[in-house]
Structures are given as structure tokens and as C-alpha cells.
C-alpha positions in Angstrom: -17.8 -24.5 40.9 -18.0 -27.3 37.8 -16.9 -27.0 34.3 -17.6 -29.1 31.3 -14.5 -29.6 29.0 -13.1 -32.3 26.3 -10.3 -34.3 27.9 -7.9 -36.3 26.4 -7.2 -39.8 27.7 -5.4 -41.3 25.3 -4.6 -42.1 21.1 -7.8 -40.4 20.1 -9.7 -41.0 23.4 -11.3 -37.6 23.6 -14.3 -37.2 26.2 -16.5 -34.5 26.9 -17.1 -34.6 30.7 -18.1 -32.6 33.5 -16.0 -32.2 36.8 -15.6 -30.1 39.7 -12.7 -27.5 39.8 -10.5 -27.0 42.4 -11.0 -23.2 44.5 -8.7 -21.1 42.9 -5.3 -19.9 45.0 -4.2 -16.5 45.4 -1.9 -17.1 42.7 -4.5 -18.2 40.3 -6.8 -17.0 37.7 -10.5 -18.6 37.4 -12.3 -17.6 33.6 -14.8 -18.6 31.7 -13.6 -19.3 27.8 -16.3 -18.2 25.1 -14.4 -19.2 21.8 -11.9 -22.5 21.0 -10.3 -22.6 17.5 -9.7 -26.4 16.5 -5.9 -26.4 15.3 -4.4 -29.0 13.8 -2.0 -29.2 16.0 -4.5 -30.6 19.0 -5.3 -32.9 15.8 -1.6 -34.7 15.7 -1.3 -34.7 19.6 -5.1 -36.8 19.6 -3.2 -38.9 16.9 -0.2 -39.4 18.9 -1.5 -39.1 22.7 1.6 -39.6 24.6 4.0 -39.9 21.8 3.7 -36.5 21.8 6.4 -34.3 23.1 4.0 -32.1 24.9 1.5 -34.5 26.5 1.9 -36.4 30.1 2.4 -40.2 30.4 -0.1 -40.5 32.5 -3.4 -39.0 30.7 -4.9 -42.5 31.2 -5.4 -41.1 35.0 -5.1 -37.5 34.9 -6.1 -36.5 31.3 -5.8 -32.9 29.9 -8.3 -30.6 28.5 -7.1 -29.9 24.9 -7.5 -26.7 23.0 -5.3 -23.5 23.1 -7.0 -20.7 20.3 -9.1 -19.5 23.2 -10.8 -16.6 24.2 -12.8 -15.8 27.3 -13.4 -13.6 30.2 -11.6 -13.6 33.6 -14.2 -14.3 36.3 -12.2 -14.3 40.0 -8.3 -13.1 40.1 -6.3 -14.3 43.4 -4.7 -11.5 45.1 -1.3 -11.9 43.7 -2.8 -10.9 40.4 -5.4 -8.2 41.4 -4.1 -5.5 40.3 -2.8 -6.8 36.6 -6.3 -8.2 36.2 -10.0 -7.7 37.3 -13.2 -9.5 36.8 -14.8 -9.4 33.6 -10.9 -8.6 31.4 -11.3 -10.3 28.1 -8.5 -12.2 27.6 -6.4 -14.3 25.3 -3.0 -16.8 26.1 0.1 -17.6 24.3 0.6 -21.2 25.1 4.2 -20.8 25.1 4.5 -20.4 28.5 8.6 -20.8 29.6 8.1 -24.7 31.0 10.8 -26.3 30.4 9.8 -29.1 29.4 8.1 -27.5 26.6 4.4 -28.4 28.5 1.5 -25.5 27.6 -2.3 -25.4 27.8 -4.2 -27.3 25.4 -1.8 -29.9 25.3 -0.5 -30.6 29.1 -2.3 -30.0 31.7 -5.7 -30.7 34.0 -7.5 -27.7 34.4 -6.6 -25.5 31.7 -7.5 -25.5 27.9 -9.7 -24.2 25.6 -12.3 -26.4 25.0 -13.9 -26.2 28.2 -16.6 -23.7 30.1 -14.4 -22.7 32.8 -10.8 -23.2 33.6 -7.9 -22.3 36.1 -5.4 -20.4 35.0 -2.4 -21.4 36.7 0.1 -18.8 38.2 3.6 -19.4 35.3 1.4 -18.2 33.2 1.0 -15.1 34.2 4.5 -14.5 35.6 5.4 -15.6 31.9 3.5 -12.6 30.7 1.2 -15.0 28.5 -1.7 -13.9 29.8 -2.6 -11.1 27.4 -5.8 -8.1 27.4 -7.8 -8.4 24.5 -10.0 -5.4 23.7 -11.4 -6.1 20.2 -15.0 -6.9 19.6 -15.2 -10.0 18.9 -14.5 -13.3 20.8 -13.7 -15.3 17.6 -11.5 -13.6 16.4 -9.6 -13.3 19.6 -9.3 -17.5 19.0 -7.1 -16.3 15.8 -5.0 -14.2 18.0 -2.9 -17.8 18.4 -2.9 -18.7 14.8 -1.7 -15.4 13.3 0.5 -15.1 15.6 1.9 -18.4 14.7 2.4 -16.9 11.2 3.8 -13.7 12.5 6.3 -15.8 14.0 7.7 -17.6 11.2 8.0 -13.8 9.3 9.6 -12.5 11.8 12.6 -15.9 11.8 13.1 -15.5 8.7 16.7 -13.5 8.3 19.2 -11.7 5.4 22.3 -10.5 5.4 22.7 -6.4 6.3 25.0 -6.5 3.7 27.1 -9.1 1.0 29.6 -10.7 3.5 28.3 -9.4 6.7 28.0 -11.2 9.5 25.5 -9.1 11.0 21.9 -10.4 10.2 18.2 -8.1 9.7 15.6 -10.2 11.2 12.2 -10.9 9.9 11.1 -11.6 6.0 12.8 -8.9 3.1 10.9 -5.4 3.1 10.2 -5.2 -1.1 11.7 -8.9 -1.5 10.5 -11.2 -3.7 8.4 -13.8 -1.4 6.6 -17.6 -1.8 4.6 -19.2 0.1 4.1 -22.6 -0.8 1.2 -25.1 0.4 -0.9 -21.6 1.1 -4.6 -23.0 0.6 -5.4 -24.0 4.4 -6.0 -21.4 6.7 -2.4 -21.0 7.7 -1.7 -20.2 4.3 -4.5 -17.9 4.0 -3.6 -15.7 7.3 0.2 -16.0 5.9 -1.4 -14.3 2.7 -3.3 -11.9 4.7 -0.1 -11.2 7.0 2.4 -10.6 3.4 -0.5 -8.2 2.0 -1.2 -6.1 5.2 1.5 -6.7 8.0 4.3 -4.2 9.5 6.6 -5.6 6.8 5.7 -6.3 2.9 7.1 -7.7 -0.1 7.2 -6.4 -3.5 6.5 -10.2 -5.2 4.0 -12.5 -3.7 3.6 -16.0 -5.2 1.3 -18.4 -4.1 1.0 -22.4 -5.1 -1.2 -25.1 -4.2 -2.7 -28.2 -5.7 -6.0 -27.9 -5.7 -7.7 -25.0 -8.3 -11.0 -24.5 -6.3 -8.9 -23.6 -3.3 -6.5 -21.2 -5.0 -9.7 -19.9 -6.4 -11.1 -19.2 -2.7 -7.6 -17.9 -1.8 -8.0 -15.1 -5.0 -11.6 -14.0 -4.0 -10.5 -13.2 -0.9 -7.6 -11.8 -0.9 -7.4 -10.2 -4.8 -5.0 -9.5 -6.9 -6.2 -5.7 -6.8 -6.1 -5.6 -3.5 -2.6 -6.5 -3.5 -1.8 -3.6 -6.2 -3.6 -1.2 -3.7 -0.5 -2.9 -1.1 2.0 -2.3 -4.3 2.3 -6.1 -4.2 2.4 -7.8 -7.5 0.2 -11.0 -6.3 0.7 -14.3 -8.4 -1.6 -18.1 -7.8 0.1 -20.6 -8.9 -1.1 -24.5 -9.5 1.0 -26.9 -9.3 -0.9 -29.8 -9.1 1.2 -30.8 -12.2 4.4 -29.0 -12.2 7.3 -31.6 -12.0 9.2 -28.4 -11.4 8.0 -25.7 -9.4 10.7 -23.4 -10.3 10.2 -23.6 -14.1 6.5 -23.1 -13.2 6.8 -20.2 -11.4 9.1 -18.5 -13.8 6.9 -19.1 -16.4 3.5 -17.3 -14.8 5.7 -14.7 -13.5 8.7 -14.3 -15.9 11.2 -13.4 -12.9 14.5 -15.3 -13.0 16.1 -14.2 -10.2 14.6 -16.3 -7.6 13.1 -15.2 -4.1 14.3 -13.8 -0.6 11.7 -15.5 1.2 9.9 -19.0 0.6 7.7 -20.6 3.1 6.7 -24.4 3.2 3.1 -24.7 4.2 2.9 -28.2 3.4 4.8 -31.2 5.2 6.3 -32.9 2.0 9.6 -33.7 1.4 9.7 -33.0 -2.3 7.8 -29.9 -1.7 10.9 -28.5 1.0 13.5 -29.7 -1.9 11.8 -27.8 -4.7 11.7 -25.2 -2.6 14.6 -24.5 -1.7 15.7 -23.9 -5.5 13.6 -20.9 -5.5 16.0 -18.9 -3.4 18.6 -16.3 -4.6 21.8 -15.0 -3.1 21.0 -14.6 0.9 17.6 -16.0 0.4 15.7 -17.6 3.7 13.9 -20.7 3.4 11.1 -21.2 6.5 9.6 -24.8 7.5 6.6 -23.9 7.9 4.4 -27.3 8.4 4.8 -28.9 11.4 4.8 -32.7 10.3 4.3 -35.9 12.4 7.5 -37.9 11.2 9.8 -37.8 13.3 12.5 -38.9 10.3 11.1 -36.2 8.2 14.5 -35.4 6.5 14.2 -33.6 3.1 16.7 -33.2 0.7 19.0 -29.8 0.8 21.5 -28.4 -1.6 24.5 -27.5 1.1 26.1 -26.6 -2.0 24.0 -23.1 -1.8 24.5 -23.0 2.4 28.4 -22.7 1.9 28.5 -20.3 -1.6 24.8 -18.5 -1.8 23.7 -17.6 1.8 21.1 -20.2 2.0 19.0 -19.7 5.4 17.2 -22.8 6.8 14.6 -21.7 9.8 11.0 -22.9 11.4 9.3 -22.1 14.0 6.7 -23.8 16.4 4.3 -21.3 17.3 4.6 -18.0 18.0 6.4 -15.7 21.5 4.8 -13.1 23.6 5.5 -10.8 21.1 3.9 -11.9 18.0 1.0 -12.7 20.0 1.1 -8.6 20.9 1.5 -7.8 17.1 -1.4 -10.1 16.2 -3.9 -8.7 18.6 -2.7 -5.2 17.4 -3.8 -6.5 13.9 -6.8 -8.1 14.5 -8.1 -5.4 16.7 -7.1 -2.2 14.0 -8.9 -4.0 11.7 -5.8 -4.5 9.7 -5.8 -8.5 9.3 -9.5 -9.9 8.4 -9.1 -13.0 10.3 -13.0 -13.6 9.9 -12.2 -14.7 6.3 -11.0 -18.2 7.3 -13.8 -18.6 9.5 -15.4 -21.8 7.4 -17.9 -23.7 10.4 -19.0 -23.1 13.7 -19.9 -26.0 16.6 -20.7 -26.2 20.1 -18.7 -28.2 22.7 -21.1 -31.2 22.5 -19.1 -31.8 18.8 -15.4 -30.9 19.7 -14.7 -34.5 20.4 -15.6 -36.1 16.8 -14.8 -32.9 15.4 -11.5 -32.9 16.0 -10.0 -36.3 15.9 -11.6 -36.3 11.8 -10.2 -32.5 11.6 -8.5 -33.8 8.3 -11.0 -34.6 6.8 -12.9 -31.5 6.6 -12.6 -28.7 4.2 -10.2 -25.9 4.3 -11.2 -23.1 7.1 -11.1 -22.7 10.9 -13.5 -24.0 13.3 -14.8 -22.2 15.6 -16.1 -23.8 18.9 -18.3 -21.5 21.4 -17.5 -23.8 24.7 -21.4 -23.0 26.2 -23.0 -24.2 23.7 -25.1 -27.3 22.2 -24.7 -27.3 18.5 -23.6 -29.5 15.7 -20.4 -28.9 13.4 -22.2 -26.6 10.4 -20.4 -24.7 7.2 -21.3 -21.4 7.4 -22.8 -21.8 3.8 -25.5 -24.3 5.3 -27.1 -22.1 7.0 -29.1 -21.3 3.9 -30.6 -24.3 3.8 -31.6 -24.0 7.6 -35.8 -23.9 7.6 -35.9 -23.2 11.4 -36.1 -18.7 12.6 -32.9 -19.1 14.2 -31.1 -20.8 11.5 -32.8 -18.4 8.9 -31.9 -15.3 10.6 -27.9 -16.1 11.2 -28.4 -16.9 7.1 -29.2 -13.7 6.8 -26.7 -12.3 9.0 -23.8 -14.0 7.7 -25.0 -12.9 3.7 -25.2 -9.4 4.6 -21.4 -9.5 6.4 -20.5 -10.9 2.6 -20.4 -14.6 3.5 -18.1 -14.4 6.1 -18.8 -14.7 10.2 -19.1 -11.3 12.2 -19.5 -9.6 15.6 -23.8 -9.6 14.4 -23.4 -13.4 13.8 -21.1 -14.2 17.2 -23.9 -12.1 19.2 -26.8 -14.0 17.9 -25.4 -17.4 18.4 -24.4 -16.5 21.9 -28.0 -15.4 22.8 -30.3 -18.1 20.8 -28.1 -21.2 20.2 -29.0 -23.8 22.8 -26.7 -24.2 25.8 -24.2 -27.3 26.5 
């Protein structure tokens, strides 16, 4: 069976190719990918090539399929997994499949990745419990399960003392505590805001900072202060572009000087990390969420506070399977509206160039429909289209408050040109 896939051969060397898949073994699963969501983690892997710890050294001769935020349908099941999965099952994948060398789909393998029409899922994925049933109505929201799970993982990784001087820790953000999310004006930051407002454990105060007013205004439109109040949360958006001291800027707006229980850093900036630590109250937890490309990233941290104020410092890289299951629940139950972070759609034909230049595009998730031939298009730009296809999609998008939707996806899948 033939597949079309975007494969990595070296630094910034992505190629869309067609090739034959081998016969599926008894312990494997054949699947079709419907959607993939482009991720900055893939951008970093493409930029670094074999320097990336998940990318094999021989990709120049054995290229790997990129993309790890994907959703699709099972086509055929080897007999080992016939009681667990059936043809037609909709699925998502947890990329952290338990490989000792940290290899993962979308970074490391020749036959499995999100930017492909058909893939073979190897035995280890199922053995690790990383192939998950997904019953959401849309495929694109299935592709957003993995990024949401990363944020859930970060929230779950924070911890606090059970009580003062106790060595027992309560995992997760502090319920009804003070939370700050710094540099949170990208799609992952938006998911973090949504999770703070609608997740299983919520803060009482939420401060969101950024350096671009336009992005902060968008965040406030998507996640309003009125909605936060309905959830029992005081929400503040603060532009820190001209603030030399973020702590003073936040205290001035919120009039709160007792510090924060949970502080998340969503931008790989050493100065921002250093200032984030100053926001913490006693037993506060600093979570460095942003993944730096600099292996020597080393901001100064006040270890006096680590000693005397019980400051905790954590970081996570992706979510685990339990985080994925929580993300599936939150999306299937529509507690989290993941459609709010979708800004563009495209076909498999435009994945290579879009991924290489991903950092240059406006914030928002880019959803790939892998069986389609379609240029990267901002949802807002469909209103300028003169053809019937573009005008119909524009009408659907406007009808859904400017968001991508089940109706938009179904129309796109049915009518967009095939790859």
C-alpha cells in the first residue's frame, strides 16, 4: 500500500514523498491520518536535525515522518490487537511511547508520523497504552488532544506542601490559589488559560502576561473576564513590554502583594524565568513550560528562597498517557473549546514549507488535512475568496463565531482538492 508523507532528511530538509508501506505484521496496526496539528516542537526538530535528541543519526538514508499531533482512523488490525481495536475506530496517539532512547512518533520513525496519509503503528505504541480511542465529533480537535495534554501535564506536575514543614506533597496546581501564566499569548498559552478556567482544579486568581497588546486583546476576547467570573476566578491581562520589573507591574494592576502559588513560564527567556521566581509566595511552584533550543539555557534562580521559602522548580516536556486521557475527556465533553486556537488550515502539500517557517507565522494552531492539496490559509482570509468553495467556508466560519468547526471540517474534507 502506498502512502504520501513529509519526511525529514536533515536540518531544514523536509520532502513530500510517495512510497510503499510494508505488509502489516500481526502485532501492528494500519491506519489513515486525517488531521495533524503543526507544533513548534517539530519546528525545533527540523531546525536541529540529528542534533535533536529524538532524531536518529541516519535520517539522511532512513528519513523519518514528522508530525506528532495527529488523529485518524484504524484501517486494519494485526491479530495481536484484534480485541482492542477494530477497523473504523477513531484514534489519537500519546507520542511518549516508552522508548528508552526517548524516540517518539513524529520525531524518530520511518513508518509512523502525523504528516502522512497512511501509517503503520508499531507494537510498542499499543504495548505502552499510547494508542487511545477518541470519540470526539471532529478530527481537528483530536489533533489538539496532544497539545492540551502537555498543558495538563504541566498543571499536574506542580506540587505544594500538604502543610507547613511537611514533607508530603499535594500534586497539581493549588486549588483556589493565585496563578500567573507569563508569556501566554501563543496557542499553548491560550490552552493554559482555557484549562485554568475550565479544568478539574482551578485557581482563584489568574494573571496572564504578554508583550504584544494585539495578542493580549485576542486572548481576552477568547477568554473573557466575565467568563472567568462565572467560574469564580479573578482574571487579569497585563502587558509587560515596557515593564522592567514584572512583579511591580502585576502588583500595581492586581493590588495583590502576597505572591503566587503557581507561576508558569511560556517563553524561553532567561530574564523572564528569573523574574518569575520573584513572584512566588511561600511554597510556590515555578513551572518552566517553554522548551528552549539553547542547551546552555541557565537563568539565575534565587536559591535562598529555595531554602527558606520552600520554592519549588519543575518543568515538563509533553504529557503522559493519563494527561492524554484527561485531555480527551475535556475535549469530548466540550469543557475545553479547543477550536478557539485554530488559526489556519492547509493540506499535506504545504506542510514542509509551513513547518520550516512556522516561527514566522501569527499565533494559532495550523491544522493539516493530510489527504488534501491546499495552501496554508488563515481562517480570516476565507472571507476574501471569490470561488464558491471559499465563500461557502467563509459563511460556515462566520456562522460559528469565526472558529473552525465540525461543519467547516466536514465541508473541507468533502470538497477540498485531494493530494
